[in-house]
C-alpha positions in Angstrom: 6.1 -12.8 20.9 4.6 -15.2 18.4 3.6 -14.4 14.8 -0.1 -13.9 15.8 0.8 -11.2 18.3 3.2 -9.6 15.8 0.5 -9.6 13.2 -2.0 -8.0 15.6 0.5 -5.3 16.5 1.5 -4.4 13.0 -1.8 -4.9 11.1 -0.2 -7.5 8.8 -1.3 -11.1 8.4 0.9 -14.0 9.5 1.3 -15.2 5.9 2.5 -11.7 4.9 4.9 -11.6 7.7 6.3 -15.1 6.7 6.6 -13.8 3.1 8.5 -10.7 4.2 10.8 -12.8 6.2 11.4 -15.2 3.3 12.3 -12.5 0.8 14.5 -10.7 3.3 12.5 -7.6 4.1 12.8 -8.3 7.8 15.5 -10.1 9.8 14.7 -13.6 10.8 13.3 -13.7 14.3 14.9 -16.0 16.8 13.0 -19.3 17.3 12.0 -21.0 20.4 13.1 -24.5 21.1 9.9 -25.7 19.5 10.7 -23.8 16.3 8.1 -21.0 16.9 9.2 -17.5 15.7 9.8 -15.2 18.6 9.5 -11.6 17.4 11.2 -8.8 19.3 10.9 -5.0 19.1 13.5 -4.8 16.3 11.4 -7.2 14.2 8.3 -5.2 15.0 10.0 -2.0 13.9 11.1 -3.6 10.7 7.6 -4.9 10.0 6.1 -1.4 10.7 8.6 0.2 8.3 7.9 -2.3 5.6 4.1 -1.9 6.1 4.5 1.8 5.9 6.5 1.7 2.7 4.0 -0.8 1.1 1.2 1.4 2.2 2.8 4.2 0.1 2.4 1.9 -2.9 6.0 0.9 -3.1 6.5 -2.4 -4.9 8.4 -5.2 -3.2 11.4 -5.2 -5.6 12.5 -1.6 -4.8 11.8 -2.1 -1.2 14.0 -5.2 -1.1 16.7 -3.2 -2.8 16.3 -0.3 -0.3 16.6 -2.6 2.7 19.5 -4.5 1.2 21.4 -1.2 0.8 20.4 -0.1 4.2 21.8 -3.2 5.8 25.1 -2.5 4.2 25.4 0.4 6.6 27.7 2.1 4.1 27.6 5.9 3.4 28.2 5.1 -0.2 24.6 3.7 -0.5 22.9 6.8 0.9 22.4 8.4 -2.5 20.9 5.3 -4.0 18.6 4.7 -1.0 17.5 8.3 -1.2 16.8 7.9 -5.0 14.6 4.9 -4.3 12.6 7.0 -1.8 12.4 10.0 -4.2 11.2 7.7 -7.0 8.4 6.4 -4.7 7.5 10.0 -3.8 7.1 10.9 -7.5 5.0 7.8 -8.1 2.8 8.8 -5.1 2.5 12.3 -6.4 1.4 11.0 -9.8 -1.2 8.8 -8.1 -2.5 11.8 -6.0 -2.8 13.9 -9.1 -4.7 11.2 -11.0 -7.0 10.5 -8.0 -7.6 14.2 -7.6 -8.7 14.5 -11.2 -11.0 11.5 -10.8 -12.4 13.0 -7.6 -13.2 16.3 -9.3 -14.8 14.6 -12.2 -17.0 12.5 -9.9 -17.9 15.5 -7.8 -18.9 17.4 -11.0 -21.1 14.4 -12.1 -22.9 14.3 -8.8 -23.3 18.1 -8.6 -24.8 18.2 -12.1 -26.5 14.8 -12.1 -30.1 16.1 -12.0 -29.4 18.8 -14.7 -27.9 16.2 -17.0 -30.6 13.6 -16.5 -33.4 16.2 -16.8 -31.6 17.7 -19.8 -32.0 14.5 -21.7 -35.7 15.2 -22.0 -36.5 11.7 -21.0 -37.8 10.9 -17.5 -36.6 7.8 -15.7 -40.1 6.4 -15.8 -40.1 6.7 -19.6 -36.7 4.9 -19.8 -38.1 2.1 -17.6 -41.1 1.7 -20.0 -38.8 1.5 -23.0 -36.8 -1.3 -21.4 -40.0 -3.3 -20.7 -41.0 -3.2 -24.4 
């Protein structure tokens, strides 16, 4: 299948797919006689994996390292590959914690908005008048 179809099936854009190919995140697809990329199921699986890892927030550099180690197909790389994934998990957990705190703060502001605004002792109409002067 061509790059447009691969993009449609994976949710990636053609330029992103070309970039991932260029930096080695996916195997180079075979090309037709006309030089058009012809993606197969293996390429699609690779693209889906890369998209999934990028969706977790993983930066390109550790992902390139992970895939490079994976391609070695050596049991000696298992611990390093696992460490890369564990580091990403810690990063995600920190992001989740931060976003949860921000979510709670925003919920509190919304829940107490009227009390805080009325507690200022100044109506919104009075504030508008002040701005006009």
